[in-house]
MMTF fields as JSON, N, C-alpha, C and O atoms, coordinates in Angstrom:
{
  "mmtfVersion": "1.0.0",
  "mmtfProducer": "UNKNOWN",
  "numBonds": 483,
  "numAtoms": 484,
  "numGroups": 121,
  "numChains": 1,
  "numModels": 1,
  "chainsPerModel": [1],
  "groupsPerChain": [121],
  "chainIdList": ["A"],
  "bondAtomList": [4, 2, 8, 6, 12, 10, 16, 14, 20, 18, 24, 22, 28, 26, 32, 30, 36, 34, 40, 38, 44, 42, 48, 46, 52, 50, 56, 54, 60, 58, 64, 62, 68, 66, 72, 70, 76, 74, 80, 78, 84, 82, 88, 86, 92, 90, 96, 94, 100, 98, 104, 102, 108, 106, 112, 110, 116, 114, 120, 118, 124, 122, 128, 126, 132, 130, 136, 134, 140, 138, 144, 142, 148, 146, 152, 150, 156, 154, 160, 158, 164, 162, 168, 166, 172, 170, 176, 174, 180, 178, 184, 182, 188, 186, 192, 190, 196, 194, 200, 198, 204, 202, 208, 206, 212, 210, 216, 214, 220, 218, 224, 222, 228, 226, 232, 230, 236, 234, 240, 238, 244, 242, 248, 246, 252, 250, 256, 254, 260, 258, 264, 262, 268, 266, 272, 270, 276, 274, 280, 278, 284, 282, 288, 286, 292, 290, 296, 294, 300, 298, 304, 302, 308, 306, 312, 310, 316, 314, 320, 318, 324, 322, 328, 326, 332, 330, 336, 334, 340, 338, 344, 342, 348, 346, 352, 350, 356, 354, 360, 358, 364, 362, 368, 366, 372, 370, 376, 374, 380, 378, 384, 382, 388, 386, 392, 390, 396, 394, 400, 398, 404, 402, 408, 406, 412, 410, 416, 414, 420, 418, 424, 422, 428, 426, 432, 430, 436, 434, 440, 438, 444, 442, 448, 446, 452, 450, 456, 454, 460, 458, 464, 462, 468, 466, 472, 470, 476, 474, 480, 478],
  "bondOrderList": [1, 1, 1, 1, 1, 1, 1, 1, 1, 1, 1, 1, 1, 1, 1, 1, 1, 1, 1, 1, 1, 1, 1, 1, 1, 1, 1, 1, 1, 1, 1, 1, 1, 1, 1, 1, 1, 1, 1, 1, 1, 1, 1, 1, 1, 1, 1, 1, 1, 1, 1, 1, 1, 1, 1, 1, 1, 1, 1, 1, 1, 1, 1, 1, 1, 1, 1, 1, 1, 1, 1, 1, 1, 1, 1, 1, 1, 1, 1, 1, 1, 1, 1, 1, 1, 1, 1, 1, 1, 1, 1, 1, 1, 1, 1, 1, 1, 1, 1, 1, 1, 1, 1, 1, 1, 1, 1, 1, 1, 1, 1, 1, 1, 1, 1, 1, 1, 1, 1, 1],
  "groupList": [{"groupName": "UNK", "atomNameList": ["N", "CA", "C", "O"], "elementList": ["N", "C", "C", "O"], "formalChargeList": [0, 0, 0, 0], "bondAtomList": [1, 0, 2, 1, 3, 2], "bondOrderList": [1, 1, 2], "singleLetterCode": "X", "chemCompType": "L-PEPTIDE LINKING"}],
  "groupTypeList": [0, 0, 0, 0, 0, 0, 0, 0, 0, 0, 0, 0, 0, 0, 0, 0, 0, 0, 0, 0, 0, 0, 0, 0, 0, 0, 0, 0, 0, 0, 0, 0, 0, 0, 0, 0, 0, 0, 0, 0, 0, 0, 0, 0, 0, 0, 0, 0, 0, 0, 0, 0, 0, 0, 0, 0, 0, 0, 0, 0, 0, 0, 0, 0, 0, 0, 0, 0, 0, 0, 0, 0, 0, 0, 0, 0, 0, 0, 0, 0, 0, 0, 0, 0, 0, 0, 0, 0, 0, 0, 0, 0, 0, 0, 0, 0, 0, 0, 0, 0, 0, 0, 0, 0, 0, 0, 0, 0, 0, 0, 0, 0, 0, 0, 0, 0, 0, 0, 0, 0, 0],
  "groupIdList": [1, 2, 3, 4, 5, 6, 7, 8, 9, 10, 11, 12, 13, 14, 15, 16, 17, 18, 19, 20, 21, 22, 23, 24, 25, 26, 27, 28, 29, 30, 31, 32, 33, 34, 35, 36, 37, 38, 39, 40, 41, 42, 43, 44, 45, 46, 47, 48, 49, 50, 51, 52, 53, 54, 55, 56, 57, 58, 59, 60, 61, 62, 63, 64, 65, 66, 67, 68, 69, 70, 71, 72, 73, 74, 75, 76, 77, 78, 79, 80, 81, 82, 83, 84, 85, 86, 87, 88, 89, 90, 91, 92, 93, 94, 95, 96, 97, 98, 99, 100, 101, 102, 103, 104, 105, 106, 107, 108, 109, 110, 111, 112, 113, 114, 115, 116, 117, 118, 119, 120, 121],
  "secStructList": [7, 7, 2, 2, 2, 2, 2, 2, 2, 2, 2, 6, 1, 6, 6, 3, 3, 3, 3, 7, 1, 1, 7, 6, 6, 3, 3, 3, 3, 3, 3, 6, 6, 3, 3, 3, 3, 3, 3, 3, 2, 2, 2, 2, 2, 6, 6, 7, 7, 3, 3, 3, 3, 3, 7, 7, 2, 2, 2, 2, 2, 2, 2, 2, 2, 2, 7, 6, 6, 3, 3, 3, 7, 6, 6, 1, 7, 6, 6, 6, 3, 3, 3, 3, 3, 4, 4, 4, 7, 7, 1, 7, 2, 2, 2, 2, 2, 2, 2, 2, 2, 2, 2, 2, 2, 2, 2, 2, 2, 6, 1, 7, 2, 2, 2, 2, 2, 2, 2, 2, 7],
  "xCoordList": [182.037, 182.145, 180.821, 179.687, 181.112, 179.878, 179.53, 180.255, 178.372, 177.727, 178.616, 178.731, 179.278, 180.078, 181.29, 181.65, 181.916, 183.027, 182.562, 183.27, 181.379, 180.834, 180.658, 181.121, 179.992, 179.726, 180.871, 180.853, 181.918, 183.166, 183.785, 184.18, 183.895, 184.49, 183.884, 184.55, 182.534, 181.766, 182.062, 182.336, 182.013, 182.124, 183.609, 183.796, 184.582, 185.961, 186.246, 187.298, 185.398, 185.546, 185.204, 184.315, 185.849, 185.634, 184.149, 183.479, 183.629, 182.386, 181.215, 180.164, 181.333, 180.236, 179.369, 179.856, 178.041, 177.069, 176.209, 176.069, 175.618, 174.711, 173.337, 173.269, 172.303, 171.006, 169.964, 170.306, 168.736, 167.62, 166.582, 165.534, 166.824, 165.794, 164.531, 163.54, 164.499, 163.369, 162.524, 161.295, 163.148, 162.528, 163.58, 164.747, 163.12, 163.924, 164.884, 165.694, 164.796, 165.527, 166.546, 167.294, 166.555, 167.435, 168.477, 168.154, 169.712, 170.823, 171.393, 171.808, 171.467, 171.91, 173.234, 173.307, 174.185, 175.425, 175.442, 175.227, 175.732, 175.85, 177.142, 177.715, 177.584, 178.732, 178.162, 177.628, 178.254, 177.723, 176.262, 175.888, 175.505, 174.131, 173.659, 172.468, 174.674, 174.343, 174.575, 175.631, 173.595, 173.68, 174.757, 174.833, 175.539, 176.381, 176.351, 176.973, 175.63, 175.438, 174.191, 173.941, 173.457, 172.215, 172.396, 172.813, 172.101, 172.086, 170.765, 170.353, 170.037, 168.81, 169.004, 169.188, 168.96, 169.224, 168.21, 168.543, 167.044, 166.007, 166.43, 166.164, 167.046, 167.537, 168.774, 168.947, 169.624, 170.769, 170.222, 170.791, 169.081, 168.523, 168.032, 167.952, 167.652, 167.117, 168.233, 167.932, 169.495, 170.565, 170.776, 171.447, 170.172, 170.374, 171.2, 170.758, 172.294, 173.194, 173.444, 173.869, 173.19, 173.446, 173.659, 173.307, 174.2, 174.428, 174.163, 174.548, 173.56, 173.244, 174.347, 174.601, 174.93, 175.97, 175.842, 175.462, 176.162, 176.076, 177.3, 178.362, 177.077, 178.091, 177.882, 176.782, 179.058, 179.051, 178.221, 178.395, 177.326, 176.524, 177.151, 176.66, 178.274, 178.946, 179.641, 179.628, 180.198, 180.789, 179.792, 180.034, 178.645, 177.595, 177.212, 177.016, 177.118, 176.687, 177.874, 177.62, 179.064, 180.243, 180.274, 180.487, 180.048, 180.052, 178.962, 179.188, 177.794, 176.671, 176.907, 176.523, 177.589, 177.91, 178.876, 178.834, 179.795, 180.993, 180.719, 181.32, 179.747, 179.488, 178.023, 177.191, 177.707, 176.417, 175.676, 174.466, 176.509, 176.004, 175.871, 175.606, 176.032, 175.852, 174.665, 174.695, 173.65, 172.408, 171.944, 172.402, 171.048, 170.556, 170.016, 169.414, 170.186, 169.85, 168.369, 167.431, 168.291, 166.881, 166.259, 166.88, 165.091, 164.437, 165.292, 165.212, 166.095, 166.955, 166.934, 166.356, 167.557, 167.702, 168.596, 169.777, 168.139, 168.871, 169.969, 170.818, 169.994, 171.089, 172.358, 173.502, 172.08, 173.176, 173.489, 174.471, 172.72, 172.839, 172.886, 172.129, 173.811, 173.916, 173.538, 173.735, 172.991, 172.912, 173.948, 174.02, 174.8, 175.878, 175.317, 175.148, 175.056, 174.506, 175.695, 176.254, 175.984, 177.156, 176.985, 177.95, 175.765, 175.434, 175.817, 175.996, 175.964, 176.394, 177.92, 178.355, 178.654, 180.098, 181.033, 181.975, 180.77, 181.645, 182.591, 183.428, 182.4, 183.226, 184.035, 183.577, 185.299, 186.244, 185.958, 185.415, 186.278, 185.996, 186.704, 186.123, 187.876, 188.666, 187.989, 187.996, 187.381, 186.641, 185.378, 185.059, 184.675, 183.483, 183.928, 183.215, 185.055, 185.581, 185.866, 185.615, 186.354, 186.67, 185.35, 185.288, 184.321, 183.009, 182.452, 181.923, 182.57, 182.238, 183.032, 182.45, 184.288, 185.262, 184.682, 184.643, 184.244, 183.774, 182.493, 182.303, 181.613, 180.32, 180.607, 180.066, 181.397, 181.742, 182.345, 181.969, 183.309, 183.885, 182.854, 182.887, 181.95, 180.92, 180.073, 179.786, 179.674, 178.921, 179.692, 179.14, 180.975, 181.814, 181.893, 181.727, 182.132, 182.257, 181.054, 181.165, 179.85, 178.723, 178.468, 177.488, 179.216, 179.056, 179.562, 180.377, 179.048, 179.515, 180.896, 181.369, 181.577, 182.897, 182.981, 183.951, 181.942, 181.921, 181.798, 182.389, 180.989, 180.882, 182.16, 182.563, 182.832, 184.149, 185.135, 185.855, 185.149, 186.056, 185.752, 186.639, 184.475, 184.013, 184.492, 184.765, 184.575, 184.958, 186.472, 186.852, 187.27, 188.672, 189.025, 190.125, 188.121, 188.408, 188.306, 188.504],
  "yCoordList": [70.744, 71.866, 72.754, 72.276, 74.097, 74.872, 75.627, 75.638, 76.221, 76.901, 78.038, 78.24, 78.823, 79.893, 79.416, 80.025, 78.313, 77.77, 77.285, 77.535, 76.597, 76.123, 77.314, 77.322, 78.316, 79.54, 80.281, 80.754, 80.434, 81.032, 80.219, 80.787, 78.906, 78.082, 78.215, 78.442, 78.051, 78.275, 79.595, 79.684, 80.57, 81.989, 82.402, 83.436, 81.643, 81.868, 81.41, 81.768, 80.657, 80.142, 81.19, 81.994, 81.255, 82.211, 82.33, 81.32, 83.649, 83.857, 83.276, 83.095, 82.955, 82.407, 83.509, 84.479, 83.245, 84.152, 83.268, 82.061, 83.98, 83.174, 83.947, 85.176, 83.14, 83.808, 82.813, 81.653, 83.236, 82.464, 82.427, 83.056, 81.71, 81.679, 80.931, 81.174, 80.022, 79.126, 79.548, 79.553, 79.883, 80.278, 81.014, 81.186, 81.395, 82.138, 81.253, 81.779, 79.921, 79.027, 78.154, 77.403, 78.283, 77.429, 78.366, 79.153, 78.309, 79.059, 78.412, 77.259, 79.083, 78.474, 79.258, 80.486, 78.451, 78.95, 78.541, 77.388, 79.628, 79.41, 79.946, 80.914, 79.252, 79.867, 80.19, 79.311, 81.483, 82.055, 81.597, 81.129, 81.75, 81.317, 79.931, 79.633, 79.037, 77.498, 77.033, 77.29, 76.359, 75.852, 74.732, 73.77, 74.936, 73.812, 73.417, 72.421, 74.177, 73.791, 74.402, 75.589, 73.716, 74.135, 73.776, 72.661, 74.674, 74.476, 74.781, 75.941, 73.762, 74.078, 74.572, 73.762, 75.851, 76.493, 76.086, 76.064, 75.796, 75.305, 73.947, 73.664, 73.167, 71.936, 72.084, 71.318, 73.113, 73.399, 73.892, 73.583, 74.682, 75.125, 74.105, 74.294, 72.865, 71.756, 70.737, 69.669, 71.044, 70.164, 69.134, 68.132, 69.373, 68.321, 68.958, 68.944, 69.462, 70.073, 69.272, 68.121, 69.851, 69.096, 70.039, 71.215, 69.58, 70.394, 69.461, 68.294, 69.878, 69.231, 69.749, 70.93, 68.655, 68.913, 68.092, 66.921, 68.735, 68.074, 67.013, 67.257, 65.905, 64.821, 63.932, 63.626, 63.565, 62.564, 61.337, 60.832, 60.846, 59.829, 58.494, 57.88, 58.086, 56.945, 57.192, 56.373, 58.302, 58.722, 58.802, 58.357, 59.397, 59.496, 58.124, 57.985, 57.164, 55.845, 55.281, 54.703, 55.473, 55.016, 55.682, 55.033, 56.999, 57.721, 57.199, 56.983, 57.004, 56.482, 55.189, 54.9, 54.344, 52.904, 52.991, 52.182, 53.964, 53.96, 54.788, 54.555, 55.798, 56.733, 56.773, 57.15, 56.387, 56.381, 57.741, 57.821, 58.806, 60.175, 60.785, 61.982, 60.062, 60.636, 59.785, 58.564, 60.607, 59.994, 60.665, 61.762, 60.019, 60.759, 62.093, 62.257, 63.105, 64.47, 64.599, 63.994, 65.465, 65.789, 66.845, 67.868, 66.577, 67.581, 67.871, 68.953, 66.928, 67.062, 65.858, 64.839, 65.918, 64.894, 63.894, 64.199, 62.718, 61.839, 61.142, 60.523, 61.216, 60.627, 61.586, 61.133, 62.896, 63.89, 64.622, 65.364, 64.475, 65.273, 64.367, 63.403, 64.696, 64.017, 65.016, 66.227, 64.421, 65.25, 64.656, 63.443, 65.578, 65.246, 65.64, 66.821, 64.681, 64.875, 65.139, 64.245, 66.446, 66.873, 66.599, 66.382, 66.638, 66.361, 64.989, 64.75, 64.025, 62.749, 62.638, 61.635, 63.56, 63.782, 62.604, 62.351, 61.893, 60.865, 61.321, 60.551, 62.583, 63.092, 64.189, 65.022, 64.179, 65.235, 66.457, 66.363, 67.603, 68.931, 68.9, 69.376, 68.412, 68.41, 67.605, 67.969, 66.521, 65.709, 66.442, 66.408, 67.1, 67.869, 68.977, 69.271, 69.644, 70.64, 69.953, 70.577, 68.756, 68.007, 67.816, 68.007, 67.449, 67.264, 68.555, 68.544, 69.679, 70.965, 71.226, 71.633, 71.042, 71.23, 70.396, 70.845, 69.193, 68.322, 68.83, 68.843, 69.249, 69.792, 71.083, 71.208, 71.984, 73.225, 72.858, 73.421, 71.867, 71.355, 70.75, 70.927, 70.033, 69.324, 70.385, 70.262, 71.408, 72.439, 73.174, 73.453, 73.541, 74.153, 73.274, 73.739, 72.044, 71.1, 71.005, 70.598, 71.364, 71.407, 72.741, 72.86, 73.658, 74.991, 75.086, 74.278, 76.1, 76.338, 76.86, 77.345, 76.767, 77.324, 78.831, 79.292, 79.571, 80.989, 81.285, 82.243, 80.417, 80.635, 80.322, 81.055, 79.217, 78.847, 80.022, 80.386, 80.582, 81.725, 82.892, 83.576, 83.093, 84.181, 83.944, 84.882, 82.629, 82.29, 82.637, 83.016, 82.494, 82.686, 84.161, 84.514, 85.035, 86.566, 87.202, 88.409],
  "zCoordList": [53.488, 52.623, 52.807, 52.764, 53.015, 53.321, 51.974, 50.98, 52.093, 50.891, 50.407, 49.198, 51.347, 50.844, 50.033, 49.026, 50.489, 49.832, 48.389, 47.413, 48.268, 47.053, 46.155, 45.014, 46.667, 45.881, 45.407, 44.271, 46.212, 45.849, 44.751, 43.733, 44.901, 43.961, 42.58, 41.571, 42.61, 41.222, 40.597, 39.4, 41.36, 40.843, 40.445, 39.803, 40.806, 40.479, 39.062, 38.532, 38.422, 37.084, 36.089, 36.368, 34.917, 33.868, 33.413, 33.194, 33.271, 32.729, 33.447, 32.83, 34.787, 35.508, 36.227, 36.808, 36.118, 36.81, 37.694, 37.498, 38.722, 39.56, 39.605, 39.635, 39.606, 39.669, 40.271, 40.502, 40.521, 40.842, 39.767, 39.913, 38.676, 37.623, 37.886, 37.198, 38.852, 39.002, 40.185, 40.111, 41.218, 42.445, 43.403, 43.054, 44.524, 45.436, 46.269, 47.032, 46.124, 46.894, 46.187, 46.812, 44.755, 43.985, 43.4, 42.51, 43.869, 43.362, 42.232, 42.35, 41.039, 39.797, 39.317, 39.289, 38.973, 38.316, 36.896, 36.523, 36.052, 34.59, 34.069, 34.569, 33.014, 32.251, 30.936, 30.26, 30.516, 29.39, 29.161, 28.086, 30.177, 30.126, 30.166, 30.083, 30.304, 30.331, 31.778, 32.357, 32.342, 33.725, 33.887, 33.123, 34.9, 35.286, 36.71, 37.082, 37.564, 38.969, 39.64, 39.432, 40.372, 41.1, 42.517, 42.831, 43.379, 44.823, 45.412, 45.408, 45.946, 46.524, 48.011, 48.919, 48.209, 49.438, 50.615, 51.8, 50.178, 51.233, 51.818, 52.986, 51.056, 51.624, 52.576, 53.524, 52.27, 53.131, 54.496, 55.543, 54.465, 55.738, 56.642, 57.855, 55.98, 56.695, 57.034, 57.567, 56.74, 57.003, 56.0, 56.244, 54.776, 53.681, 52.512, 51.364, 52.798, 51.831, 50.615, 50.717, 49.408, 48.209, 47.054, 47.148, 46.016, 44.701, 43.56, 43.641, 42.552, 41.32, 40.268, 40.03, 39.708, 38.7, 37.41, 37.42, 36.348, 35.042, 35.02, 35.594, 34.362, 34.282, 33.045, 32.585, 32.575, 31.466, 31.87, 32.979, 31.007, 31.469, 32.0, 32.947, 31.321, 31.841, 33.204, 34.123, 33.24, 34.518, 35.648, 36.77, 35.302, 36.288, 36.882, 38.089, 36.035, 36.501, 37.438, 38.494, 37.017, 37.809, 39.249, 40.274, 39.215, 40.424, 41.357, 42.548, 40.794, 41.676, 42.264, 43.397, 41.438, 41.933, 43.006, 43.932, 42.952, 43.936, 45.234, 46.283, 45.098, 46.257, 46.602, 45.776, 47.808, 48.318, 48.197, 47.987, 48.348, 48.499, 47.015, 46.905, 45.983, 44.651, 43.998, 43.845, 43.652, 43.25, 41.933, 41.612, 41.177, 39.984, 40.294, 41.355, 39.422, 39.598, 40.05, 39.531, 41.084, 41.671, 40.664, 40.378, 40.173, 39.212, 38.003, 37.421, 37.63, 36.468, 35.566, 35.944, 34.344, 33.508, 34.198, 34.367, 34.616, 35.419, 34.708, 35.349, 33.35, 32.596, 32.642, 32.65, 32.67, 32.497, 33.765, 33.78, 34.861, 36.14, 37.31, 37.417, 38.211, 39.464, 40.637, 40.542, 41.729, 42.926, 43.788, 43.985, 44.332, 45.307, 46.716, 47.019, 47.501, 48.823, 49.86, 50.494, 49.932, 50.626, 52.252, 52.985, 52.653, 54.116, 54.515, 55.71, 53.581, 54.079, 54.379, 54.944, 54.04, 54.448, 54.155, 54.906, 53.07, 52.737, 51.508, 51.038, 51.044, 49.967, 50.509, 51.291, 50.062, 50.402, 49.647, 48.546, 50.144, 49.407, 48.14, 47.165, 48.001, 46.694, 45.746, 44.57, 46.093, 45.147, 44.644, 43.456, 45.571, 45.074, 44.204, 43.245, 44.431, 43.456, 42.116, 41.085, 42.057, 40.849, 40.1, 38.885, 40.81, 40.205, 39.603, 38.491, 40.342, 39.773, 38.577, 37.572, 38.567, 37.316, 36.142, 34.996, 36.471, 35.39, 34.812, 33.596, 35.686, 35.207, 34.361, 33.262, 34.826, 34.103, 32.669, 31.641, 32.704, 31.427, 30.474, 29.256, 31.11, 30.187, 29.497, 28.306, 30.208, 29.573, 28.574, 27.51, 28.803, 27.757, 26.585, 25.457, 26.782, 25.605, 24.766, 23.609, 25.277, 24.439, 23.774, 23.039, 23.967, 23.483, 22.018, 21.573, 21.29, 19.971, 19.998, 21.026, 18.851, 18.691, 19.034, 19.636, 18.632, 18.913, 20.399, 20.898, 21.146, 22.561, 23.27, 24.174, 22.873, 23.469, 23.295, 24.226, 22.126, 21.882, 22.779, 23.29, 22.951, 23.839, 25.316, 26.065, 25.679, 26.956, 27.221, 28.329, 26.198, 26.237, 26.274, 26.699, 25.839, 25.781, 27.142, 27.275]
}
């Protein structure tokens, strides 16, 4: 899965924006101002493609146990974030999209009722 496919997939979700809030090499996707995906572009340039995604803590542990390419989130809360090492190529693109969906849904789940209503409009 390449960077443009990831970017397009993230941006097709409702109310998603992209920005570089931390530095010029970390692309961040937010839904109504809440982060759900981070892509370290400098790692992609070095052939170490990855994406950080929010995850339910129990599911995060399960994923890490089942997949060598899923590790605790780099520079993130390791309980709630996973780093998906895409360059290891043992995960299918559809599965990576499911993980992005899960991250997006986790962020929405934590929003206020008012924010969720805004998302629907």
